[in-house]
N, C-alpha and C positions, 0 to 999 in steps of 0.2 A: 320653134316657129320662126320664120324669117319675116322681117318687116321691111318693106320697100318704101322709100320716100315718095312723095306725091309726084315728083318729076322723074322718078326712076333712077336717079344718080347715086342713091345711097341704099345699100342692102346690109341689114344688120340682124344679128340673132336677138330675138325678143328677150330671151332669158338672161342676156348679158348687158342689157341697157335699161335705162329708166326713160320712159316716154312721159313728157310733161307738156301740158297745155298751159299757155299763158295768153289770155285774151283770145285773139283769133289766130294765133300761131301755135304750132306744135314743134317741140324740140326733143332731141335725145341727149342723154348724158350717159357715159359709161358707168358701170356700177361702183367704181371707186370714187365717184362724184366729182371727177375732173370737170370743171366748167360751171359748177354750181354758183360760184361767186358772181358771174355775169353771163347772161345768155348772149350769144352772138349769132350772126348769120350762118356761120359754118355748121352749127348744130341744128339749124332749122330743117325740118323734114316735111312740113306742110304749112300752108297759109290759106286762110279763108276770108271772105269779105265780112263775116260776122262771127261773133263769139259763139252763137248758137250752132252755126255750121261746124265750127271746130269741136264743140262738145259732141255733136252728132258723129263726127269722124272718130272721136275717141270711143264712143259707144260701140261703133262698128268694129273697132280694133278689139275691144274687150269681148264682144260677142264672137268674133272670129277665133280668138284664142280659146274661149270656152268650147266652141265646136271642135277645134283642133285637139284640145285636151280630152274631150269625150271620146273621140275617135282613137286617140292614143291608148286609152284604157279599155277599149273594146265596147264602148257604149254607142248607142245610136243618137246622132244629133237631132235636134228638134225639126219637125216638118216645117215647110214654108220659108226656108231661108233663101234669100235672093242670090243671084249669080255672083255678085261681088263678094259675098260672105262665104261662098263655097270655096274660095281660094284658101280660107283658113283651114278647111278640111284637109287640104293637101299640104298645109304647113307654110303657106305664104299669104301675106296680107300687104296690099299696097294702099297707101292713103289715097282716098278718092279725089278726083278732080273737083273743083268748085261746082261745076254744073251737074255732077253726079249726086249731089246732096240736095234734098228738098228743103 
């Protein structure tokens, strides 16, 4: 699955990165853990006004990946998923804008 940054400038393979939330910001690290020593703006892929919104965005990412995985193995995803999460079904997830989170 592809993960797109909140502003659309970064496109990365989910299976090859680590997505990490720290307070109200979300960062990526590559799997060999480069950058773990200190988080910097270059690795930031989303930012929200509250930690709760950042947690919600991470939940959406996990749910989209679960739906994507179900489709990959031939299972039917759960009913009632919203339009934003249907991107996961096609193998793409973009972190939502601030105003898209409740």
